[in-house]
PQR file with spaces between the fields and no chain letter, atoms N, CA, C, O and H, PARSE charges and radii, in Angstrom:
ATOM       1  N    UNK     1      75.856  -39.189 -209.492 -0.4000 1.5000
ATOM       2  CA   UNK     1      75.758  -38.605 -208.242 -0.0000 2.0000
ATOM       3  C    UNK     1      74.680  -36.903 -208.269  0.5500 1.7000
ATOM       4  O    UNK     1      74.909  -36.131 -209.200 -0.5500 1.4000
ATOM       5  N    UNK     2      73.653  -36.530 -207.262 -0.4000 1.5000
ATOM       6  CA   UNK     2      73.600  -35.218 -207.605 -0.0000 2.0000
ATOM       7  C    UNK     2      74.342  -34.771 -206.165  0.5500 1.7000
ATOM       8  O    UNK     2      74.823  -35.363 -205.199 -0.5500 1.4000
ATOM       9  H    UNK     2      73.467  -37.157 -206.505  0.4000 1.0000
ATOM      10  N    UNK     3      74.168  -33.492 -206.556 -0.4000 1.5000
ATOM      11  CA   UNK     3      74.855  -32.923 -204.667 -0.0000 2.0000
ATOM      12  C    UNK     3      73.692  -31.746 -204.801  0.5500 1.7000
ATOM      13  O    UNK     3      73.194  -31.370 -205.862 -0.5500 1.4000
ATOM      14  H    UNK     3      73.778  -33.011 -207.341  0.4000 1.0000
ATOM      15  N    UNK     4      73.477  -31.407 -203.887 -0.4000 1.5000
ATOM      16  CA   UNK     4      72.461  -30.079 -203.131 -0.0000 2.0000
ATOM      17  C    UNK     4      72.941  -29.834 -202.155  0.5500 1.7000
ATOM      18  O    UNK     4      73.429  -30.550 -201.280 -0.5500 1.4000
ATOM      19  H    UNK     4      73.882  -31.712 -203.025  0.4000 1.0000
ATOM      20  N    UNK     5      72.770  -28.285 -202.302 -0.4000 1.5000
ATOM      21  CA   UNK     5      73.354  -27.362 -200.784 -0.0000 2.0000
ATOM      22  C    UNK     5      71.450  -27.106 -200.624  0.5500 1.7000
ATOM      23  O    UNK     5      70.628  -26.716 -201.453 -0.5500 1.4000
ATOM      24  H    UNK     5      72.374  -27.704 -203.012  0.4000 1.0000
ATOM      25  N    UNK     6      71.292  -27.565 -199.061 -0.4000 1.5000
ATOM      26  CA   UNK     6      70.350  -27.666 -198.541 -0.0000 2.0000
ATOM      27  C    UNK     6      70.381  -26.537 -197.128  0.5500 1.7000
ATOM      28  O    UNK     6      70.632  -26.981 -196.007 -0.5500 1.4000
ATOM      29  H    UNK     6      71.960  -27.882 -198.387  0.4000 1.0000
ATOM      30  N    UNK     7      69.985  -24.483 -197.449 -0.4000 1.5000
ATOM      31  CA   UNK     7      70.046  -23.931 -196.555 -0.0000 2.0000
ATOM      32  C    UNK     7      69.917  -24.261 -194.791  0.5500 1.7000
ATOM      33  O    UNK     7      70.531  -24.073 -193.741 -0.5500 1.4000
ATOM      34  H    UNK     7      69.781  -24.122 -198.359  0.4000 1.0000
ATOM      35  N    UNK     8      68.787  -24.822 -195.276 -0.4000 1.5000
ATOM      36  CA   UNK     8      68.143  -25.060 -193.425 -0.0000 2.0000
ATOM      37  C    UNK     8      68.243  -26.520 -192.726  0.5500 1.7000
ATOM      38  O    UNK     8      67.747  -26.676 -191.610 -0.5500 1.4000
ATOM      39  H    UNK     8      68.289  -24.975 -196.129  0.4000 1.0000
ATOM      40  N    UNK     9      68.943  -27.671 -193.451 -0.4000 1.5000
ATOM      41  CA   UNK     9      69.570  -28.491 -193.168 -0.0000 2.0000
ATOM      42  C    UNK     9      70.445  -28.209 -192.131  0.5500 1.7000
ATOM      43  O    UNK     9      71.641  -28.115 -192.408 -0.5500 1.4000
ATOM      44  H    UNK     9      69.346  -27.544 -194.357  0.4000 1.0000
ATOM      45  N    UNK    10      69.903  -27.988 -190.471 -0.4000 1.5000
ATOM      46  CA   UNK    10      71.159  -27.448 -189.787 -0.0000 2.0000
ATOM      47  C    UNK    10      71.458  -28.308 -188.431  0.5500 1.7000
ATOM      48  O    UNK    10      72.185  -27.715 -187.633 -0.5500 1.4000
ATOM      49  H    UNK    10      68.932  -28.065 -190.246  0.4000 1.0000
ATOM      50  N    UNK    11      71.011  -29.626 -188.032 -0.4000 1.5000
ATOM      51  CA   UNK    11      71.467  -30.452 -187.461 -0.0000 2.0000
ATOM      52  C    UNK    11      71.017  -31.300 -187.657  0.5500 1.7000
ATOM      53  O    UNK    11      70.082  -31.313 -188.458 -0.5500 1.4000
ATOM      54  H    UNK    11      70.420  -30.108 -188.680  0.4000 1.0000
ATOM      55  N    UNK    12      71.557  -32.747 -186.867 -0.4000 1.5000
ATOM      56  CA   UNK    12      70.920  -33.980 -187.291 -0.0000 2.0000
ATOM      57  C    UNK    12      69.698  -34.177 -187.206  0.5500 1.7000
ATOM      58  O    UNK    12      69.423  -35.153 -187.904 -0.5500 1.4000
ATOM      59  H    UNK    12      72.316  -32.737 -186.216  0.4000 1.0000
ATOM      60  N    UNK    13      68.625  -33.678 -186.613 -0.4000 1.5000
ATOM      61  CA   UNK    13      67.842  -33.497 -187.155 -0.0000 2.0000
ATOM      62  C    UNK    13      67.245  -33.915 -188.541  0.5500 1.7000
ATOM      63  O    UNK    13      66.902  -35.003 -189.002 -0.5500 1.4000
ATOM      64  H    UNK    13      68.848  -32.885 -186.045  0.4000 1.0000
ATOM      65  N    UNK    14      67.251  -32.673 -189.014 -0.4000 1.5000
ATOM      66  CA   UNK    14      67.199  -32.101 -190.230 -0.0000 2.0000
ATOM      67  C    UNK    14      67.705  -33.321 -191.641  0.5500 1.7000
ATOM      68  O    UNK    14      67.194  -33.774 -192.665 -0.5500 1.4000
ATOM      69  H    UNK    14      67.530  -31.789 -188.638  0.4000 1.0000
ATOM      70  N    UNK    15      69.121  -33.449 -190.818 -0.4000 1.5000
ATOM      71  CA   UNK    15      69.447  -35.068 -191.257 -0.0000 2.0000
ATOM      72  C    UNK    15      68.321  -36.029 -191.584  0.5500 1.7000
ATOM      73  O    UNK    15      67.431  -36.200 -192.417 -0.5500 1.4000
ATOM      74  H    UNK    15      69.537  -33.081 -189.987  0.4000 1.0000
ATOM      75  N    UNK    16      68.868  -36.602 -190.406 -0.4000 1.5000
ATOM      76  CA   UNK    16      67.202  -37.517 -190.075 -0.0000 2.0000
ATOM      77  C    UNK    16      65.454  -37.648 -191.210  0.5500 1.7000
ATOM      78  O    UNK    16      64.615  -38.353 -191.771 -0.5500 1.4000
ATOM      79  H    UNK    16      69.590  -36.462 -189.729  0.4000 1.0000
ATOM      80  N    UNK    17      65.930  -36.364 -190.867 -0.4000 1.5000
ATOM      81  CA   UNK    17      64.200  -36.108 -191.875 -0.0000 2.0000
ATOM      82  C    UNK    17      64.676  -36.061 -193.565  0.5500 1.7000
ATOM      83  O    UNK    17      64.239  -36.710 -194.515 -0.5500 1.4000
ATOM      84  H    UNK    17      66.612  -35.791 -190.411  0.4000 1.0000
ATOM      85  N    UNK    18      65.649  -35.116 -193.505 -0.4000 1.5000
ATOM      86  CA   UNK    18      65.911  -35.397 -195.340 -0.0000 2.0000
ATOM      87  C    UNK    18      66.268  -36.965 -195.554  0.5500 1.7000
ATOM      88  O    UNK    18      65.576  -37.647 -196.309 -0.5500 1.4000
ATOM      89  H    UNK    18      66.004  -34.589 -192.732  0.4000 1.0000
ATOM      90  N    UNK    19      67.193  -37.419 -194.975 -0.4000 1.5000
ATOM      91  CA   UNK    19      67.239  -39.362 -194.804 -0.0000 2.0000
ATOM      92  C    UNK    19      65.732  -40.007 -195.344  0.5500 1.7000
ATOM      93  O    UNK    19      65.459  -40.383 -196.484 -0.5500 1.4000
ATOM      94  H    UNK    19      67.755  -36.865 -194.361  0.4000 1.0000
ATOM      95  N    UNK    20      64.905  -40.001 -194.197 -0.4000 1.5000
ATOM      96  CA   UNK    20      63.602  -40.350 -194.751 -0.0000 2.0000
ATOM      97  C    UNK    20      62.864  -39.815 -195.473  0.5500 1.7000
ATOM      98  O    UNK    20      61.732  -40.292 -195.393 -0.5500 1.4000
ATOM      99  H    UNK    20      65.126  -39.696 -193.271  0.4000 1.0000
ATOM     100  N    UNK    21      63.010  -38.646 -196.495 -0.4000 1.5000
ATOM     101  CA   UNK    21      61.905  -38.463 -197.078 -0.0000 2.0000
ATOM     102  C    UNK    21      62.581  -38.741 -198.624  0.5500 1.7000
ATOM     103  O    UNK    21      61.900  -38.594 -199.639 -0.5500 1.4000
ATOM     104  H    UNK    21      63.929  -38.258 -196.560  0.4000 1.0000
ATOM     105  N    UNK    22      64.185  -39.211 -198.669 -0.4000 1.5000
ATOM     106  CA   UNK    22      64.476  -39.931 -200.035 -0.0000 2.0000
ATOM     107  C    UNK    22      64.741  -41.168 -199.619  0.5500 1.7000
ATOM     108  O    UNK    22      65.076  -41.749 -200.652 -0.5500 1.4000
ATOM     109  H    UNK    22      64.738  -39.330 -197.845  0.4000 1.0000
ATOM     110  N    UNK    23      64.800  -41.990 -198.662 -0.4000 1.5000
ATOM     111  CA   UNK    23      64.756  -43.279 -198.521 -0.0000 2.0000
ATOM     112  C    UNK    23      63.300  -43.852 -198.888  0.5500 1.7000
ATOM     113  O    UNK    23      63.145  -44.936 -199.450 -0.5500 1.4000
ATOM     114  H    UNK    23      64.528  -41.518 -197.823  0.4000 1.0000
ATOM     115  N    UNK    24      62.286  -43.029 -198.520 -0.4000 1.5000
ATOM     116  CA   UNK    24      60.863  -43.149 -199.137 -0.0000 2.0000
ATOM     117  C    UNK    24      60.343  -43.441 -200.401  0.5500 1.7000
ATOM     118  O    UNK    24      59.678  -44.387 -200.824 -0.5500 1.4000
ATOM     119  H    UNK    24      62.411  -42.148 -198.063  0.4000 1.0000
ATOM     120  N    UNK    25      60.953  -42.055 -201.098 -0.4000 1.5000
ATOM     121  CA   UNK    25      61.062  -42.264 -202.396 -0.0000 2.0000
ATOM     122  C    UNK    25      61.793  -42.842 -203.333  0.5500 1.7000
ATOM     123  O    UNK    25      61.423  -42.978 -204.499 -0.5500 1.4000
ATOM     124  H    UNK    25      61.494  -41.288 -200.754  0.4000 1.0000
ATOM     125  N    UNK    26      63.053  -43.276 -202.796 -0.4000 1.5000
ATOM     126  CA   UNK    26      63.917  -44.349 -203.413 -0.0000 2.0000
ATOM     127  C    UNK    26      64.468  -45.052 -202.352  0.5500 1.7000
ATOM     128  O    UNK    26      65.307  -44.400 -201.730 -0.5500 1.4000
ATOM     129  H    UNK    26      63.354  -43.165 -201.849  0.4000 1.0000
ATOM     130  N    UNK    27      64.190  -46.560 -201.809 -0.4000 1.5000
ATOM     131  CA   UNK    27      64.889  -47.492 -200.543 -0.0000 2.0000
ATOM     132  C    UNK    27      66.018  -47.591 -200.731  0.5500 1.7000
ATOM     133  O    UNK    27      66.830  -47.747 -199.819 -0.5500 1.4000
ATOM     134  H    UNK    27      63.508  -47.089 -202.314  0.4000 1.0000
ATOM     135  N    UNK    28      66.493  -47.479 -202.673 -0.4000 1.5000
ATOM     136  CA   UNK    28      68.051  -47.683 -202.412 -0.0000 2.0000
ATOM     137  C    UNK    28      69.269  -46.955 -203.157  0.5500 1.7000
ATOM     138  O    UNK    28      70.238  -47.363 -203.796 -0.5500 1.4000
ATOM     139  H    UNK    28      65.833  -47.352 -203.414  0.4000 1.0000
ATOM     140  N    UNK    29      68.672  -45.395 -202.700 -0.4000 1.5000
ATOM     141  CA   UNK    29      69.254  -44.555 -203.280 -0.0000 2.0000
ATOM     142  C    UNK    29      71.204  -44.538 -201.770  0.5500 1.7000
ATOM     143  O    UNK    29      71.494  -44.828 -200.610 -0.5500 1.4000
ATOM     144  H    UNK    29      67.885  -45.063 -202.181  0.4000 1.0000
ATOM     145  N    UNK    30      71.767  -44.042 -202.907 -0.4000 1.5000
ATOM     146  CA   UNK    30      72.634  -43.767 -201.542 -0.0000 2.0000
ATOM     147  C    UNK    30      72.595  -42.510 -201.095  0.5500 1.7000
ATOM     148  O    UNK    30      71.902  -41.646 -201.633 -0.5500 1.4000
ATOM     149  H    UNK    30      71.532  -43.806 -203.850  0.4000 1.0000
ATOM     150  N    UNK    31      73.424  -42.283 -199.953 -0.4000 1.5000
ATOM     151  CA   UNK    31      73.023  -39.790 -199.431 -0.0000 2.0000
ATOM     152  C    UNK    31      74.694  -39.871 -198.630  0.5500 1.7000
ATOM     153  O    UNK    31      75.158  -40.706 -197.854 -0.5500 1.4000
ATOM     154  H    UNK    31      73.987  -42.984 -199.516  0.4000 1.0000
ATOM     155  N    UNK    32      75.117  -38.971 -199.052 -0.4000 1.5000
ATOM     156  CA   UNK    32      76.038  -38.363 -198.282 -0.0000 2.0000
ATOM     157  C    UNK    32      76.092  -36.563 -197.589  0.5500 1.7000
ATOM     158  O    UNK    32      76.157  -35.429 -198.065 -0.5500 1.4000
ATOM     159  H    UNK    32      74.739  -38.293 -199.682  0.4000 1.0000
ATOM     160  N    UNK    33      76.017  -37.220 -196.162 -0.4000 1.5000
ATOM     161  CA   UNK    33      75.821  -35.673 -196.019 -0.0000 2.0000
ATOM     162  C    UNK    33      76.593  -34.870 -195.348  0.5500 1.7000
ATOM     163  O    UNK    33      76.998  -35.266 -194.254 -0.5500 1.4000
ATOM     164  H    UNK    33      75.965  -38.141 -195.775  0.4000 1.0000
ATOM     165  N    UNK    34      76.898  -33.843 -195.724 -0.4000 1.5000
ATOM     166  CA   UNK    34      78.078  -32.768 -195.283 -0.0000 2.0000
ATOM     167  C    UNK    34      77.395  -31.802 -194.591  0.5500 1.7000
ATOM     168  O    UNK    34      76.947  -30.850 -195.230 -0.5500 1.4000
ATOM     169  H    UNK    34      76.569  -33.522 -196.612  0.4000 1.0000
ATOM     170  N    UNK    35      77.126  -31.905 -192.655 -0.4000 1.5000
ATOM     171  CA   UNK    35      76.557  -30.944 -192.317 -0.0000 2.0000
ATOM     172  C    UNK    35      76.871  -29.879 -192.023  0.5500 1.7000
ATOM     173  O    UNK    35      75.959  -29.250 -191.485 -0.5500 1.4000
ATOM     174  H    UNK    35      77.490  -32.678 -192.135  0.4000 1.0000
ATOM     175  N    UNK    36      78.203  -29.124 -192.182 -0.4000 1.5000
ATOM     176  CA   UNK    36      78.964  -28.420 -191.631 -0.0000 2.0000
ATOM     177  C    UNK    36      78.553  -27.059 -193.152  0.5500 1.7000
ATOM     178  O    UNK    36      78.557  -25.830 -193.074 -0.5500 1.4000
ATOM     179  H    UNK    36      78.944  -29.635 -192.618  0.4000 1.0000
ATOM     180  N    UNK    37      78.212  -28.068 -194.522 -0.4000 1.5000
ATOM     181  CA   UNK    37      78.988  -27.338 -195.129 -0.0000 2.0000
ATOM     182  C    UNK    37      77.120  -27.397 -195.926  0.5500 1.7000
ATOM     183  O    UNK    37      77.125  -26.626 -196.885 -0.5500 1.4000
ATOM     184  H    UNK    37      78.209  -29.066 -194.585  0.4000 1.0000
ATOM     185  N    UNK    38      76.054  -27.902 -195.795 -0.4000 1.5000
ATOM     186  CA   UNK    38      75.002  -28.045 -195.563 -0.0000 2.0000
ATOM     187  C    UNK    38      74.244  -28.232 -197.291  0.5500 1.7000
ATOM     188  O    UNK    38      73.383  -27.772 -198.041 -0.5500 1.4000
ATOM     189  H    UNK    38      76.051  -28.529 -195.016  0.4000 1.0000
ATOM     190  N    UNK    39      75.524  -29.456 -197.150 -0.4000 1.5000
ATOM     191  CA   UNK    39      75.391  -30.160 -198.593 -0.0000 2.0000
ATOM     192  C    UNK    39      74.809  -31.612 -198.603  0.5500 1.7000
ATOM     193  O    UNK    39      75.312  -32.421 -197.823 -0.5500 1.4000
ATOM     194  H    UNK    39      76.223  -29.830 -196.540  0.4000 1.0000
ATOM     195  N    UNK    40      74.059  -31.901 -199.207 -0.4000 1.5000
ATOM     196  CA   UNK    40      74.094  -33.728 -199.644 -0.0000 2.0000
ATOM     197  C    UNK    40      74.169  -34.382 -201.137  0.5500 1.7000
ATOM     198  O    UNK    40      73.807  -33.948 -202.231 -0.5500 1.4000
ATOM     199  H    UNK    40      73.651  -31.244 -199.841  0.4000 1.0000
ATOM     200  N    UNK    41      74.869  -35.764 -200.685 -0.4000 1.5000
ATOM     201  CA   UNK    41      75.107  -36.092 -201.711 -0.0000 2.0000
ATOM     202  C    UNK    41      73.601  -37.403 -201.697  0.5500 1.7000
ATOM     203  O    UNK    41      72.999  -37.994 -200.800 -0.5500 1.4000
ATOM     204  H    UNK    41      75.163  -36.117 -199.797  0.4000 1.0000
ATOM     205  N    UNK    42      73.510  -37.370 -203.151 -0.4000 1.5000
ATOM     206  CA   UNK    42      72.185  -38.616 -203.607 -0.0000 2.0000
ATOM     207  C    UNK    42      72.593  -38.814 -204.807  0.5500 1.7000
ATOM     208  O    UNK    42      72.727  -38.101 -205.801 -0.5500 1.4000
ATOM     209  H    UNK    42      73.999  -36.889 -203.880  0.4000 1.0000
ATOM     210  N    UNK    43      72.897  -40.675 -204.381 -0.4000 1.5000
ATOM     211  CA   UNK    43      72.929  -41.277 -205.903 -0.0000 2.0000
ATOM     212  C    UNK    43      71.910  -42.150 -205.770  0.5500 1.7000
ATOM     213  O    UNK    43      71.773  -42.883 -204.790 -0.5500 1.4000
ATOM     214  H    UNK    43      72.789  -41.255 -203.573  0.4000 1.0000
ATOM     215  N    UNK    44      70.721  -42.088 -207.303 -0.4000 1.5000
ATOM     216  CA   UNK    44      69.167  -42.387 -206.939 -0.0000 2.0000
ATOM     217  C    UNK    44      69.282  -42.333 -208.625  0.5500 1.7000
ATOM     218  O    UNK    44      70.096  -42.027 -209.496 -0.5500 1.4000
ATOM     219  H    UNK    44      70.832  -41.493 -208.098  0.4000 1.0000
ATOM     220  N    UNK    45      67.554  -42.971 -208.443 -0.4000 1.5000
ATOM     221  CA   UNK    45      67.795  -43.353 -210.400 -0.0000 2.0000
ATOM     222  C    UNK    45      66.997  -42.224 -210.224  0.5500 1.7000
ATOM     223  O    UNK    45      67.019  -41.517 -211.231 -0.5500 1.4000
ATOM     224  H    UNK    45      66.893  -43.219 -207.735  0.4000 1.0000
ATOM     225  N    UNK    46      66.116  -41.672 -209.086 -0.4000 1.5000
ATOM     226  CA   UNK    46      65.241  -40.161 -209.517 -0.0000 2.0000
ATOM     227  C    UNK    46      65.377  -38.774 -209.839  0.5500 1.7000
ATOM     228  O    UNK    46      65.894  -37.863 -209.192 -0.5500 1.4000
ATOM     229  H    UNK    46      66.098  -42.247 -208.268  0.4000 1.0000
ATOM     230  N    UNK    47      64.829  -38.782 -210.935 -0.4000 1.5000
ATOM     231  CA   UNK    47      64.915  -37.825 -211.390 -0.0000 2.0000
ATOM     232  C    UNK    47      65.712  -36.247 -210.397  0.5500 1.7000
ATOM     233  O    UNK    47      65.463  -36.354 -209.196 -0.5500 1.4000
ATOM     234  H    UNK    47      64.409  -39.522 -211.460  0.4000 1.0000
ATOM     235  N    UNK    48      66.372  -35.218 -210.672 -0.4000 1.5000
ATOM     236  CA   UNK    48      66.628  -34.400 -209.446 -0.0000 2.0000
ATOM     237  C    UNK    48      65.338  -33.169 -208.919  0.5500 1.7000
ATOM     238  O    UNK    48      65.176  -32.644 -207.817 -0.5500 1.4000
ATOM     239  H    UNK    48      66.574  -35.131 -211.648  0.4000 1.0000
ATOM     240  N    UNK    49      64.440  -32.982 -210.418 -0.4000 1.5000
ATOM     241  CA   UNK    49      62.763  -32.771 -209.866 -0.0000 2.0000
ATOM     242  C    UNK    49      62.304  -32.660 -208.400  0.5500 1.7000
ATOM     243  O    UNK    49      62.043  -31.968 -207.416 -0.5500 1.4000
ATOM     244  H    UNK    49      64.572  -33.409 -211.312  0.4000 1.0000
ATOM     245  N    UNK    50      62.448  -34.443 -209.282 -0.4000 1.5000
ATOM     246  CA   UNK    50      61.104  -34.682 -208.164 -0.0000 2.0000
ATOM     247  C    UNK    50      61.764  -34.786 -206.427  0.5500 1.7000
ATOM     248  O    UNK    50      61.132  -34.481 -205.415 -0.5500 1.4000
ATOM     249  H    UNK    50      62.660  -35.005 -210.081  0.4000 1.0000
ATOM     250  N    UNK    51      62.987  -35.231 -206.478 -0.4000 1.5000
ATOM     251  CA   UNK    51      63.885  -34.716 -205.279 -0.0000 2.0000
ATOM     252  C    UNK    51      63.797  -33.170 -205.123  0.5500 1.7000
ATOM     253  O    UNK    51      62.708  -33.190 -204.549 -0.5500 1.4000
ATOM     254  H    UNK    51      63.501  -35.479 -207.299  0.4000 1.0000
ATOM     255  N    UNK    52      64.035  -32.134 -205.174 -0.4000 1.5000
ATOM     256  CA   UNK    52      64.087  -30.645 -205.007 -0.0000 2.0000
ATOM     257  C    UNK    52      62.642  -30.800 -204.599  0.5500 1.7000
ATOM     258  O    UNK    52      62.292  -30.554 -203.444 -0.5500 1.4000
ATOM     259  H    UNK    52      64.919  -32.118 -205.640  0.4000 1.0000
ATOM     260  N    UNK    53      61.736  -31.233 -205.594 -0.4000 1.5000
ATOM     261  CA   UNK    53      60.130  -30.821 -204.975 -0.0000 2.0000
ATOM     262  C    UNK    53      59.782  -31.932 -203.511  0.5500 1.7000
ATOM     263  O    UNK    53      59.246  -31.576 -202.461 -0.5500 1.4000
ATOM     264  H    UNK    53      62.020  -31.433 -206.531  0.4000 1.0000
ATOM     265  N    UNK    54      59.999  -32.542 -203.666 -0.4000 1.5000
ATOM     266  CA   UNK    54      60.364  -33.570 -202.238 -0.0000 2.0000
ATOM     267  C    UNK    54      60.581  -32.976 -201.063  0.5500 1.7000
ATOM     268  O    UNK    54      59.923  -33.219 -200.052 -0.5500 1.4000
ATOM     269  H    UNK    54      60.434  -32.831 -204.519  0.4000 1.0000
ATOM     270  N    UNK    55      61.718  -31.988 -201.148 -0.4000 1.5000
ATOM     271  CA   UNK    55      62.762  -31.292 -199.929 -0.0000 2.0000
ATOM     272  C    UNK    55      61.802  -30.332 -199.399  0.5500 1.7000
ATOM     273  O    UNK    55      61.295  -30.091 -198.303 -0.5500 1.4000
ATOM     274  H    UNK    55      62.253  -31.790 -201.970  0.4000 1.0000
ATOM     275  N    UNK    56      61.709  -29.628 -201.224 -0.4000 1.5000
ATOM     276  CA   UNK    56      60.675  -28.357 -200.625 -0.0000 2.0000
ATOM     277  C    UNK    56      59.136  -28.446 -199.695  0.5500 1.7000
ATOM     278  O    UNK    56      58.633  -27.956 -198.684 -0.5500 1.4000
ATOM     279  H    UNK    56      62.120  -29.824 -202.115  0.4000 1.0000
ATOM     280  N    UNK    57      58.848  -29.299 -200.659 -0.4000 1.5000
ATOM     281  CA   UNK    57      56.846  -29.513 -199.733 -0.0000 2.0000
ATOM     282  C    UNK    57      57.535  -29.833 -198.502  0.5500 1.7000
ATOM     283  O    UNK    57      56.827  -29.422 -197.582 -0.5500 1.4000
ATOM     284  H    UNK    57      59.257  -29.697 -201.480  0.4000 1.0000
ATOM     285  N    UNK    58      59.014  -30.594 -197.873 -0.4000 1.5000
ATOM     286  CA   UNK    58      59.004  -30.442 -196.302 -0.0000 2.0000
ATOM     287  C    UNK    58      59.868  -29.359 -195.709  0.5500 1.7000
ATOM     288  O    UNK    58      60.312  -29.473 -194.566 -0.5500 1.4000
ATOM     289  H    UNK    58      59.590  -30.928 -198.620  0.4000 1.0000
ATOM     290  N    UNK    59      60.062  -28.526 -196.311 -0.4000 1.5000
ATOM     291  CA   UNK    59      60.624  -27.266 -196.243 -0.0000 2.0000
ATOM     292  C    UNK    59      61.679  -26.895 -195.923  0.5500 1.7000
ATOM     293  O    UNK    59      62.130  -26.090 -195.108 -0.5500 1.4000
ATOM     294  H    UNK    59      59.701  -28.433 -197.239  0.4000 1.0000
ATOM     295  N    UNK    60      62.261  -27.934 -197.051 -0.4000 1.5000
ATOM     296  CA   UNK    60      63.980  -27.441 -197.037 -0.0000 2.0000
ATOM     297  C    UNK    60      64.328  -27.102 -198.314  0.5500 1.7000
ATOM     298  O    UNK    60      64.642  -28.024 -199.066 -0.5500 1.4000
ATOM     299  H    UNK    60      61.895  -28.588 -197.714  0.4000 1.0000
ATOM     300  N    UNK    61      64.339  -26.032 -198.703 -0.4000 1.5000
ATOM     301  CA   UNK    61      64.925  -25.812 -200.134 -0.0000 2.0000
ATOM     302  C    UNK    61      65.987  -25.404 -200.281  0.5500 1.7000
ATOM     303  O    UNK    61      66.708  -24.654 -199.623 -0.5500 1.4000
ATOM     304  H    UNK    61      64.083  -25.283 -198.091  0.4000 1.0000
ATOM     305  N    UNK    62      66.168  -26.364 -201.952 -0.4000 1.5000
ATOM     306  CA   UNK    62      68.125  -26.837 -202.050 -0.0000 2.0000
ATOM     307  C    UNK    62      68.002  -25.310 -203.008  0.5500 1.7000
ATOM     308  O    UNK    62      67.152  -24.482 -203.337 -0.5500 1.4000
ATOM     309  H    UNK    62      65.582  -26.974 -202.486  0.4000 1.0000
ATOM     310  N    UNK    63      69.872  -25.676 -203.226 -0.4000 1.5000
ATOM     311  CA   UNK    63      70.531  -24.849 -204.269 -0.0000 2.0000
ATOM     312  C    UNK    63      71.542  -26.113 -205.018  0.5500 1.7000
ATOM     313  O    UNK    63      72.278  -25.834 -205.965 -0.5500 1.4000
ATOM     314  H    UNK    63      70.562  -26.349 -202.959  0.4000 1.0000
């Protein structure tokens, strides 16, 4: 499982957008969001680089 900090994830709308991006890339991925700490845990077969690039393209930086 990959856990990323997404500093720009500040609200439920952001969670929905990020969820849509990731499930669009991998419909079978499992996601767990912790909005207060701005973390998302991702269980996916996708490489980390692909996930980070997709989020970055949508305006969400990752750490």
